[in-house]
N, C-alpha and C positions, 0 to 999 in steps of 0.2 A: 572630492569627487575623484573617482578612478577613471582617468582619461583613457586608460587601456581598454576599457569596456566600450568606448565610443568608436574606436577605429575598426576597420575591417582589413582582413588579409586576403590577398589573391596570389596563391602560389603559382610560380612559373609564368608570371606576367611581368614585363612584356616578352620575356624569353625564358626558357628553362633555367632553373637555378636561382631566379630572382623572386623574392617574396615581396610583392608590391604592397605597400602600406597605404590604404585609402583613408585619408583624413577628411574627405568630403562629408561623411556623416555628421561632423560638427555643424555643418550648414543646415541640417534639419533638426538640430537639437539646441534650441535657444539657450536653455539653462547651461548646457555644457560649453557652448560657444562663449557665453558671457563670463563663465567662471575661468575659462582658458585665457581670455583677454585680461582679466584681473590678475591671474597668476603671472602672465607675461609681464604686465606692467610692474608687478612687485619685484621681478627679477631683472629688470633693465635698469642700468645705472648710467646711461648716457642720454643726451637729448637727440641723438641721431641714430637711426636704425637703418641698416643696409639689409636688403632681402632679395631673394632670387625668385624670378617668375616661375610659374604663375601662382602656385599654391601659397608661396610665402606672402604674396601680396594680400591674399584673402585674410590673413591673420595679423599682419603688421599694420595695414592701413587703418583698422579701427582704433589703434593706439593714438592716432592723431586727434581723435575726438574724445577718447576716454582717459588719456594719461596727462597728468600735469607735467611730467618730465619730457616725454617724447614730443619733439617739435619738428622733426624732419625725417622723411623716409627716402632713402637712396635706392632706386630700383636697379637690379642687375637683370639685363635682358639678353635674349638671343639675338643673333645677327639680323640686322635689318629692321629692328623694332624701335630703335631710339634715333630720332632726328638729332643732328649735332652740328655745331659750329666747328670750324677748323681747329684742331688741337684739343678739343674737348673730350672726344671719345677715347676710352681706354679699352683695349682688347686683352682679354685674359684667357689663356689656355688652361683648361682644367681637365682632370682625369676623373670621369664619373664611373660608377660601377658598370655602365654599359659600354664604356670606351672614352676616347678623347673627345673634347668638345671645346667650343669657344663661347664666351659670354662677354658682355660689354657693360660698362658704366660710364657716366659722364662726370667729369670733375666739377662742372657747374652745379650738379645736384648735391654734391658734398658741400661746396662753397655756399649754397643756399641755407645750410644748416646753422647750428650754433657751435662756435668754437669755444674751447676752454683754454685760456692762455694762448699759446702759439700752435695749438693742436685741435683738430676735429676728431674727437673720440667717437667711435662707432660701436654699436652692438650689432653683431652679425646674427641674423635670424634666418633659419631655414626649417622646412617642415621635417625632413628626415636626415639624420646623420648615419650614413652607411659606411662607405670606405674612407670618407673624410677628404677625398680629392677635390670636391667642389669648394668646401670650406677653406681648406689650406691654400688652394690656388688663388681664390678671391682675396683672402686675408693677406697673403704675401704681396699680391699686386697693390692692394689698398695701402699697405704699410710702406710701400716704396713711392707712393704718390705724394705729390705736393700740389696744393691748390692756391690760387690767388683770390683774394677778396679785399676790395677797397685798396688795391695797390700793395697789399702785404701778403707774403708767402706763408702758408700754414702747412704743417705736417698733418698726416692722416694716420690714425692708429686704431686698429681693432682692439677694443678693450675687453670684450667678452663674446663668447659664443652662446647662443640660445637655440635649442632645438625642441620641436614638439615630440619627435620620436627618435630614439637612438638605438643602434645595434652595437653595443659596447664591444662585442667580440670581433667586429669586422674592421676596425680602424686602429691606427697607431696613436694611442692616447698621448704618448710623450710628444709626438710631432705637433699635434694641435695644442696641447697644453703649454708648449714652449712659446706659442703665439699668444694665447689668452686662455683664461679659465673657461670651462665647459659646463653648461647646465642643460638638462633635458627633463621633460615632464613624464615621458614614458620610456622605459628601457625594455628591449626585447632581446632575450637570449638567442644566440645563433643556433642552438640545437633543436 
């Protein structure tokens, strides 16, 4: 299936110069949505998936019911959206195509997942890879994180990046690839 035919483009939204990629049409195309979830599952090699609100949740959450591999979803949320215990919440400054921002994750959401040896390996999923600022900022923060589970400390490692849509001309490939391999389902040229 050509997923590129499912998405819509909105030039100059939310501001001039931005080509907004609308992936919501997957929600009204059951065949495309089911095929995408199958493709995602085939390309995820960890039991833990970290994803960014809100559109990332729409696509990552079904993996919990459809995938044999995926056992845990770690949500990345905006300020004020995650209740937390002292010492649990991690603040991540990111640089988005619209400017700087902050997002948050909880160590307890990672620790609820499935470790492999002494590490919680994560697949980072997001809907769109544009400048790479969100992916790099979150992955760097996760890779510096240690979590406790049953009295034992574990490392956290982003093992792979997975994106629905990628603008390969807009980001520094080497910067992201030094963190982890990148896979996307739709590539859109910048011209």
